C-alpha positions in Angstrom: 40.6 -106.4 -79.3 42.5 -107.3 -82.5 40.1 -108.4 -85.3 41.3 -110.9 -87.9 39.5 -109.1 -90.8 36.8 -106.6 -91.4 33.3 -108.1 -91.4 31.1 -107.2 -94.3 27.7 -105.8 -93.5 24.7 -104.2 -95.2 22.3 -101.7 -93.8 18.5 -101.8 -94.5 16.9 -98.5 -93.8 18.7 -95.2 -94.6 16.4 -92.7 -92.9 17.2 -90.4 -90.0 18.6 -93.0 -87.6 19.9 -95.3 -90.3 22.1 -92.4 -91.4 23.4 -92.0 -87.9 24.2 -95.7 -87.7 25.9 -95.6 -91.1 28.2 -92.7 -90.0 29.1 -94.7 -86.9 29.9 -97.8 -88.9 32.5 -95.8 -90.8 34.3 -95.4 -87.5 33.8 -98.9 -86.2 37.0 -101.0 -86.4 36.6 -104.5 -87.8 33.5 -103.7 -89.9 32.6 -102.2 -93.2 29.1 -101.5 -94.7 29.4 -102.6 -98.3 25.8 -102.1 -99.4 22.7 -100.2 -98.5 19.0 -100.7 -99.1 16.0 -98.3 -98.8 12.6 -98.2 -100.4 13.5 -94.6 -101.5 16.2 -94.9 -104.1 17.8 -91.5 -103.4 18.4 -92.4 -99.8 19.9 -95.7 -100.7 22.1 -94.2 -103.4 23.4 -91.5 -101.0 24.2 -94.1 -98.3 26.5 -96.4 -100.3 27.9 -96.9 -103.8 26.3 -100.4 -103.9 22.7 -99.6 -103.3 19.3 -101.4 -103.6 15.6 -100.8 -103.2 14.9 -104.5 -102.6 16.4 -106.2 -99.5 15.8 -109.6 -101.2 17.9 -108.5 -104.2 20.6 -107.1 -102.0 21.0 -110.2 -99.8 21.0 -112.4 -102.9 23.7 -110.3 -104.7 26.1 -109.4 -101.9 28.6 -111.4 -99.9 27.9 -110.5 -96.3 28.6 -111.4 -92.7 25.8 -109.4 -91.1 22.8 -107.2 -91.7 22.0 -104.0 -89.8 18.2 -103.4 -89.8 17.3 -99.8 -89.2 13.7 -99.7 -90.4 10.5 -99.0 -88.5 9.2 -101.8 -86.4 6.5 -103.1 -88.7 9.1 -104.5 -91.1 11.4 -106.1 -88.5 9.9 -109.6 -88.5 10.0 -110.1 -92.2 13.5 -108.6 -92.5 14.9 -110.7 -89.7 13.4 -113.8 -91.3 15.0 -112.8 -94.6 18.4 -112.4 -93.0 18.1 -115.7 -91.1 17.2 -117.5 -94.4 20.6 -116.3 -95.7 22.4 -117.3 -92.5 23.4 -113.7 -91.8 23.9 -112.3 -88.3 21.6 -109.5 -87.4 21.7 -106.3 -85.4 18.1 -104.9 -85.3 16.8 -101.6 -84.1 14.4 -101.3 -81.3 11.4 -101.7 -80.9 12.4 -105.3 -81.7 8.8 -106.2 -82.7 5.1 -105.2 -82.7 4.3 -107.8 -80.0 6.0 -110.0 -77.5 5.0 -113.2 -79.4 6.5 -111.7 -82.6 9.7 -111.0 -80.7 9.9 -114.5 -79.4 9.4 -115.9 -82.9 12.4 -113.8 -84.1 14.6 -115.1 -81.3 13.6 -118.7 -81.6 14.1 -118.7 -85.4 17.5 -117.1 -85.1 18.6 -119.6 -82.4 17.4 -122.6 -84.5 19.3 -121.4 -87.5 22.5 -120.6 -85.5 22.2 -116.9 -86.4 23.3 -114.3 -83.8 20.6 -111.7 -83.1 21.4 -108.5 -81.2 19.0 -105.6 -80.5 20.5 -102.2 -81.2 19.8 -100.7 -77.8 22.4 -98.0 -77.4 21.3 -96.1 -74.3 23.1 -98.4 -71.9 26.3 -97.6 -73.9 26.2 -93.9 -73.2 29.4 -93.3 -71.3 27.8 -91.6 -68.3 25.7 -94.7 -67.7 28.8 -96.9 -68.0 30.5 -94.6 -65.5 27.5 -94.8 -63.2 27.5 -98.6 -63.4 31.2 -98.7 -62.3 30.6 -96.3 -59.5 27.5 -98.2 -58.2 29.3 -101.5 -58.5 32.2 -100.0 -56.5 29.9 -99.0 -53.6 29.6 -95.3 -54.3 25.9 -95.2 -53.2 25.9 -98.3 -51.0 22.8 -100.6 -51.3 20.5 -98.9 -53.8 17.2 -97.6 -52.5 15.6 -95.8 -55.4 16.3 -94.3 -58.8 14.7 -92.0 -61.4 15.1 -91.1 -65.0 13.6 -88.0 -66.5 13.4 -88.0 -70.3 12.9 -84.6 -72.1 13.1 -83.2 -75.6 11.1 -80.3 -77.1 10.1 -81.8 -80.4 6.5 -82.8 -79.7 4.6 -79.6 -80.2 2.7 -78.2 -83.2 1.0 -79.5 -86.3 4.1 -81.4 -87.5 5.8 -82.8 -84.4 8.9 -85.1 -84.5 10.1 -83.6 -87.8 13.2 -85.9 -87.8 11.1 -89.0 -87.6 7.6 -88.0 -88.8 6.3 -91.6 -88.8 6.1 -91.3 -85.0 2.8 -89.3 -85.5 0.9 -92.3 -86.8 2.2 -95.0 -84.4 -0.3 -96.9 -82.3 2.3 -97.0 -79.5 4.8 -94.2 -79.2 6.6 -92.9 -76.1 7.0 -96.0 -74.1 7.8 -98.2 -77.1 10.1 -95.8 -78.9 11.8 -93.7 -76.1 11.2 -95.0 -72.5 12.3 -98.5 -73.5 15.8 -97.0 -73.4 15.5 -96.3 -69.7 13.9 -99.6 -69.0 16.8 -101.3 -70.5 19.3 -99.1 -68.8 17.6 -99.7 -65.5 18.0 -103.5 -66.1 21.7 -102.9 -67.0 22.3 -101.0 -63.7 20.0 -102.8 -61.3 19.0 -106.2 -62.7 15.7 -107.7 -63.9 12.3 -106.2 -63.5 9.4 -108.1 -61.9 6.5 -105.5 -62.0 5.5 -102.2 -63.6 2.7 -99.7 -63.2 2.2 -97.1 -66.0 0.2 -94.0 -66.5 0.1 -92.1 -69.8 -1.8 -89.6 -71.9 -1.8 -87.9 -75.3 -1.2 -84.2 -75.1 -0.7 -83.3 -78.8 -3.9 -84.3 -80.7 -2.0 -84.5 -84.0 -0.5 -87.9 -83.0 -2.3 -91.2 -82.3 -0.4 -92.6 -79.3 0.8 -91.6 -75.9 3.3 -88.6 -75.7 3.6 -88.4 -71.9 4.1 -91.4 -69.5 5.3 -92.2 -66.0 6.3 -95.7 -65.1 6.9 -97.1 -61.6 9.3 -100.1 -61.9 9.9 -102.8 -59.4 13.1 -105.0 -59.7 13.6 -108.5 -58.5 15.6 -107.1 -55.6 12.7 -105.0 -54.4 14.3 -101.8 -55.7 11.8 -99.2 -56.9 12.4 -96.7 -59.6 10.5 -94.2 -61.8 10.8 -93.4 -65.5 9.1 -90.1 -66.4 9.0 -88.9 -70.0 7.5 -86.4 -72.4 8.6 -84.4 -75.5 7.5 -80.9 -74.7 10.4 -79.3 -72.8 14.2 -79.3 -73.2 16.2 -80.1 -70.0 18.2 -77.2 -68.5 21.0 -77.2 -69.3 20.5 -79.1 -72.6 22.9 -81.8 -73.5 23.4 -85.2 -75.1 21.8 -87.2 -72.3 18.3 -86.1 -73.3 17.3 -85.7 -69.7 18.5 -86.4 -66.2 18.9 -89.4 -63.8 19.4 -89.9 -60.1 20.4 -93.0 -58.2 20.1 -93.1 -54.4 21.5 -95.6 -51.9 22.2 -96.1 -48.2 25.6 -94.4 -48.6 24.9 -91.6 -51.0 23.5 -90.5 -54.3 24.6 -89.9 -57.9 23.1 -87.4 -60.3 23.5 -87.4 -64.0 22.8 -84.0 -65.7 21.7 -83.6 -69.3 25.3 -82.7 -70.2 26.3 -86.3 -69.4 28.3 -85.2 -66.3 28.0 -87.3 -63.1 27.8 -85.6 -59.7 28.0 -86.9 -56.1 27.2 -84.5 -53.2 27.3 -81.6 -55.6 30.8 -82.5 -56.8 31.4 -83.5 -60.4 33.1 -86.9 -60.3 32.8 -87.8 -64.0 33.1 -85.2 -66.8 31.6 -86.1 -70.2 34.2 -85.1 -72.8 32.7 -87.1 -75.7 31.9 -84.7 -78.5 31.8 -87.0 -81.5 28.9 -89.2 -82.5 25.3 -89.7 -81.3 24.7 -89.1 -77.6 28.0 -89.9 -76.2 29.0 -91.9 -79.3 26.8 -94.7 -78.0 25.8 -95.9 -81.4 29.4 -96.6 -82.4 30.0 -98.3 -79.0 26.9 -100.5 -79.6 28.1 -101.5 -83.0 31.7 -102.1 -81.8 30.2 -104.4 -79.1 28.3 -106.3 -81.8 31.4 -106.8 -84.0 33.7 -107.8 -81.1 31.2 -110.4 -79.9 30.7 -111.8 -83.3 34.4 -112.4 -83.5 35.0 -113.6 -80.0 31.8 -115.6 -79.6 30.9 -113.8 -76.4 27.2 -113.1 -75.7 25.8 -109.7 -76.7 24.6 -107.6 -73.7 21.3 -107.3 -75.7 21.3 -110.7 -77.2 17.8 -111.5 -78.6 16.7 -113.8 -75.8 18.1 -111.5 -73.1 16.4 -108.5 -74.6 13.0 -110.3 -74.4 13.2 -109.3 -70.7 13.4 -105.6 -71.6 10.6 -105.9 -74.2 8.4 -107.8 -71.7 8.5 -104.7 -69.4 7.4 -102.6 -72.3 4.5 -104.9 -73.0 3.6 -105.0 -69.3 3.6 -101.2 -69.3 1.0 -101.1 -72.1 -1.0 -103.8 -70.3 -0.9 -101.7 -67.2 -2.3 -98.7 -69.1 -5.2 -100.9 -70.4 -6.0 -102.4 -67.0 -5.2 -99.5 -64.7 -3.2 -101.7 -62.4 0.2 -103.0 -61.5 1.3 -105.8 -63.9 3.5 -108.6 -62.3 5.5 -110.1 -65.2 5.7 -113.6 -63.6 1.9 -113.8 -63.6 1.6 -112.9 -67.3 1.8 -116.1 -69.3 2.8 -114.4 -72.5 5.8 -112.8 -70.8 7.3 -116.1 -69.6 10.7 -115.8 -71.2 11.4 -119.3 -72.4 14.9 -120.5 -71.5 17.0 -123.1 -73.3 
């Protein structure tokens, strides 16, 4: 779409993933990042010519349309509140919050202030999943029967696992909250809302505090069952940007997505991933482009804050399932009752 002007944004958090987002912003039509903030001055200085170590100072001094929050989850509530107080639209990294109630507070405060809040959930924007969505909608597998996602990456071993994001080691919640949430949201994108979840998990590497292997059984409102299986101790074969594999089965056939991002049906490749630029199919840039276009057009974000509560509720239910060793039905959990306007 044609944009009337470039929207001015600032990024808060210039670490590993913040730098990926910043590179993508430079290729996102209709937007420019005019300032950057990080608690470490060197990272902020490297990110942008106008840099700060205080988000309060940055938002006070800069003329902005939006804020991109790319910090760890513990800071999200305070930073979203700060952006709302300045009437700035927000795109915020997942996990959205430390708890469901905290996430609801963010959403309600944004809505009351007339501020647009989108969660940066980029997995659904990977081109192989967009291609699969079109194929499924077009009847390629008929009525869906089951699906599976298998998430793999070999960065969880040793005394210093997850070197790109070392803070993972000290998190109270890890694999489901930080990684498998991507597949939960993608499953909702492909197959609709989730009504129940059963989770099993364990910690394999004793260096970290939280779970580093998990398997979820997910039930959708339609009755469809799927599994999400993840750990960080093995690379998929062959390796590729999809960080694992996926399969979707229906009455009329099946689709398979390889780690290369190619989509197969009956052993025949029906979609070839030719995206070579950007993060995992250039999904970060696609997410940011969606944010900007929706700000201009007024259309709802696919991961609008209130809509994303449904994804986050499944994450919360998965942890509750671990604690209680049983299936959690979301409709029966009072704190997961997504309040509608």
